[in-house]
N, C-alpha and C positions, 0 to 999 in steps of 0.2 A: 221463503223458498217458493217460487212460482210453480203452480201446478197446471195451469191451462194458458192457452194462447192469449185470451182476452186480458190477462194480467200483465202481458208484456207492454212496454212503453209504446211501441209502434202501433199497438192495437187497442190503446185506450187506458192502459194501466200506468203505474208509477215506476220509475227505474228501480232496479234491485239495489243499486248503490247510489247513495247521495253524492259521494265524492268520486271523481274520475279515477279509475285504476289504469295507470299507464304501463306500457311495456318499457322497461329500462328506467323506471323511476329511481333517482339516485339513492344509493345506500349511504347513510350518514353515520360516521363513527362517533367517537366520544367528543361531544361538542366542547366540553370543558378543556380537554387536552388540546383540541385545535385552537381554542382561544388563547391558551397558554403559549402555544407555539407562535401564534401571530403576534402576541405581545413581545415575545423574545425577538422576533424578526424586526419589529418596529423599534425596539430598544437599541438593537445593534445597528439599525439603519442600513442594513444590507438586504436589498430587495431582489436583486438579480445578479447576473455575472458570476455563476458558479459558486453560489454561497454555501454555507455549512449545511443547510437543510437539503439542498440539491445533492451535495456530496454524500450525505447520509442516506438519502433515498436511493441513489445509485448503488451504494454499497449493500443496502439491505435487500433491494430487488435482486441483485446479482447473487447474494447469498441464498435467497429463497429459491431461485431458479437453478442454483448450482452451476453458474457460468462465471467465466473470468471477468467479463466486462459488461457493464450496463452504461449506456450513454443516455441520460435523460434529455428528452426533446420536448419542444413546446406542444406538439400534438403528433398523433400517429401518421397523418398524411405527410407532414414535413419529414418525419423519420423515414418513411418509405422513399421520399424524394432524395434525401441525403444518402441513404444506403445505395440506391441505384447509381447515383453519381460517384460515390466512393468506390464502387465496384467497376466503374467504367462501362456500364451497360449501354448499348447502342442498338440501332436497327430494330429488331423485333424481340419482344419478350412474351412468352406464353402465360396467360392468366385466365382463371375461370370467368365465365360470363355471369355466373351467379355469385355476386359479391357486391359490396358497397361501391358506389361510383368512385369513391376516393382511391380505390385500388388501381384501376386502370388510369385514372386521371393523374396519379403520381408519376406514371410513365409518360403519358401523352404530354404533360406539362414540360417535359424535357425532350420533346420531339422523338421519343421512343414509341414505336407502334405496339400497342397491346393486341396480341393475337388471341382471340377468345376461344376458350376450350369448353367442351361440354362437361357435365358432372355425372356422378353416380346417383342413381335414383334412390338407393337405400340410405345414403349418408349425406347427400348434397355436396360432397367434396369433389374436387377436380379429379377427372378420370385419367389415370396414367396411360391407359390404352389409347385414348384420344390425343394425349400430349405428344406421344411419339409421332403420330401422323402429321402434326403441325410444324415439325422442325424443318427449317429451310437454311440455306447458307447465310441468311441474314439474322438468324436466331442467336442471341447471346445469353439468354437466361430464361429461367422459369420462376415466376412469382406465384407460388401456391398459397392457398388460404386454408388455415385451420378454422373450420366453420362450426358454429353452434357448440363451442367448447369441446370439440373432438378433433384429433389430429388427422391430417391427410395420410395417405399411404406413403409415408416418408421413405421407407427403404426402396420402394420401386421408383419413386421420383429421383432419389439420389443415384440409383443405378442408371437411369436414363440420362441424367445430367452428366455423370462421369463418362458414359459411353460416347456422348456427343460433345464433350468439352464445353459444357454450359455452366453458368453460375446458377445455383439453386438458393433462393431466399424464400422466406415465409412471412406472410401477413398473419401474425399470431394475435391479432387484436381481440379475438374472442377467447383465447386459449391460455391466458396466464393462469398458473396454478394447476395446469393439466399435465398429464404424462403420456408418453408414447413408449410402449414396451418397458414401462417402469422408470423411464428417464424423463426429467422435466422438460417441457417445451421451453425453448430458448437455446438449446444445445445442438440444433440441427441446421444443416445447410451452411452457407457462408455466414448467415446471421438471421435473426428473427426480429420482427417489429411488433411492439405492443402498443395498445392504446389505453390511456387512463382518462378517457372522456367521461363526462358526467353520467352517461348511460351505461358505461361498462360496470361490471360487478365491483371492481376496485377502481375508484376514481380519484383524480387529483384536481378536481374542477375541470381542467383541460390539460392534457399532457400525453406524452408517448415516450417510447424508449427503443433503442436498438440494443439487442443482446447478442454477444458473439464471444467465441473463444479464440478469435484471431487477433493477435497483438497488433499487427500492422493495420488491419482494418479498423480496429477500435481507435487507434491514433488518428486515422484519417476522418472517421465519423465525428469524433470529439472536436477536431479542428474545424471541419466544415460547418458544424453547428455554431461556431463562434467566429464567423467571417474568415475562416481559413487560418485562424491564429493558433499557434502552439506556444503557450506562454504569453507574456504581456505584450510583446512587440514583434515576435517572429511569425510572419505570415508564410505558411508553407503551401497553401493551395487556394483556389477559389472557394468561397464559402458564403453562407447566408447567416441571418440571425435566427437560429433554431433553438435557442436556449429555453430551458424551463425556468420559471420564476420561483423565488423562494416561497411565495404564497401557495403555488401549486404543489411544491414539494412538501410543504407543511401538511396540506390536506392529504397528499399521497401517503405520508408516513402515518397519519392518523387512521386512514383507511386500512393500511397494512396491519395495524395493530388489532383491527376488528375482523381480519380476514376469515378466521375460523368460524366466527358466528355468522358471517354473511354466507359462507358456503353451506353451513348447516341449515340455514333458513331456505336457501335455494334447493338443497337436497330434499328437505321435508316437503316443499311444494311440488317438486318433480315427482316424488313418490305418490303424493295425493292426486295429482293430475293423472298419473299412470293408473291408479286404482279406480278413479272416477270415470275414466274414459275407456276402460277395458271393455272389449267385446261390443263396442258401439259400431254398427255397420258403416263402412265408408270413412271412418275417422281413425287416423293413425297418429299416435304420438311418437315422434322420432326418439328412438331408444338410444341411450348412451351406454357405453361399455363400463359397467361398474367395477370391473377388475382393475381399471385405471383410475388415477385421480382426476377429478373434474371440478370445475367451479359451478356446474349445473345452472348457469345463468339463463339459458334460453329454453323456453317451453315452446317447442315447434310442433305444430299439428298440421297434417295434411287432410283435406276433405276431398274425397273422390266422389264427385257428383254422380257418376254412373252407378255407384253402390249406395251412397247415402240418399240419393234422390233429390239433393239440394246442392247448390254451388257454394263454394267457399265464400263468394262475394255476398250471398244472402246471409250466411252465418255471421260474417263480420258486421253486416248492416244491423242485424238484431242485437249483437253484442254491444256495439258502439252506442246504440240507443239506451242500453242498460248501464252506460258509463263504464263499460269494459272496452278499453281502447286497443283492441287487437290490431296488429299491423300486418301489412303485406310486405315483409322485408324483401328488398332487392327487386321488387316488381317494377318494370316488366323485363328485367334482365339488362345488363349493361349494353348488350348489343342493340337494344331498342332505345337507348338513350343517345343524346347528342354529345359529341360530334360523330359518334360511331354509326348511328343509324343512317345518317346521310352518306357517310363515306363508304359503308359496306351494307347496302340495302338488302342484299340477299343472304346475309350471314346467318340469319336465323334458321335456314334450311339445314345447317349442319349441327344445330343445337337442339335436337328434339327433346332431350331429357330436361334441359333448362326450361324450354318453352312449356313443358307440362308442369314442372314443379312450381313455377311462378304463378300458375293459375290455381294450384291446389293448396299451397302452404300459407299458414298464418302463425304469428307468434302471439303468445298470451302473457298476461302480467305475472310476474314473480318478484322475488327479492324480499327484503326485510319489511317492506310496506304492505305485503300481502300475507294474510293469514291462511291457515288450513281451511277455516270456514269460508273465507273468500273464494278459495279454489273450488270448494264444494259447490258454492252458489254459481260460479262461472260454468262449471261442468254441467250442472243441472239445466242451465239455459241451453247449452249446446245439445244436451240429450233431448230436451223438449222440442227444440227446433227440428232435429233429425226425425224424431218420432212423428211429427206432423209436417214433414218436408213438403208435400204437395200443397197443403193448405197455406203454409207460410210463403212459399214461392208465388202462389196465385195472388195472395193479398199484396205482396210487395210489388208485383208487376202491375196489378190492377190499380193500386194506389200511386203508381209511378214513383215509388220511393227509390227504386233502383232500376237502371236500364240493363237488364241481364237476360240471357236465355235461361230457361229452367235448369239446364245442366250444360257446363262447358264442354266443348270438343277439345280434349286435352292434346290433340295432335296439331291444333291450329296455332298460329302465331298469336302471342298474348298482347300485342301492343294495343289493341282496341278492346277485345273481349275480356282479357284477363284482369285489367285494371281500369274499369270504366269510370267515367265521371258520375258522381252521385250527389244527392242532397246530403247535408249534414243531418242525419236522422236524429241526433241528440239535441239539435238546436231547438 
């Protein structure tokens, strides 16, 4: 455990960790059981096209979430695209600016205009008050995002959707195994979309799903993911190839069997981060509601430079040099990404909370590959950097390790200041 600045990698020492600690490093279940499933798949020579593993995976995910239907899809982005098409969304759909690019891209790909909404500072979730202000005659839906394994304000969003005759759907890619008011995510809105990408807490190598309790919608989604086919020859709609493979379903089933252990490891790490970072000036760990079920996948920390005396960017630079690959999730905000930045150059003016959050927040490693001792080491680095904030910043700027101001102006647009180009400090 490093006690002084000169022991840090950037200032002449050796990295705390010999191996890189990634955010979202895959959780691997029982390898032997996975190998057995892959042998079964190869023996039956059924690799795709709605095979037995896919059917079992759909059934078990639906049972876990307590929903009537699960349609397994090749990935979460395609699942969002299919759902939007199945619901007949057109014109404009309201979506948070603080999300993965895949969320608005799934709309734009179909010539639906994503209308970016601001978020709430305490949760980073879409702000229902701002949603209402963005509704126009062209609005057909709201695509809300359950972020960091915590649900949106679902009740308020549903009331807004009902009052304005809009379709409400959820990007629930962060929120499988989570609850809202005691009810499992997957049961809200018209439907909810999951991701089982390798970086998600439960993975199928690559994959996604649409969960719904709507019989007719489930039929359309299933068909659209198989070229619009219902049965072997009956084509009922336009469609694409969105099918999940048997190999992905085999991994998904194996992951699902380990879900309790994965969540327990995530929770253990969350509580350790909470303990280690308590009362650290200017550093806030995003708290989760422990009265609800959560997968505890994401460790989200905000660094308020005005209080900590050091920017988020400087903290990340030091961490990455120590092989702690902290991430700036969703920076600089979808409104500052193409094609939206060019189409709507002044949009950032109505997104002050998003602009501030993308400059302050970072995600830290967790999961089954991270131990409590690892968490303690990571937090000690952060505490050391904050304790010597002025000296660390001076050294980084003097050595041109990073092109930053000592403290960000959180009211400014983040496209340049919030996510600057920098050297690979760990190289």
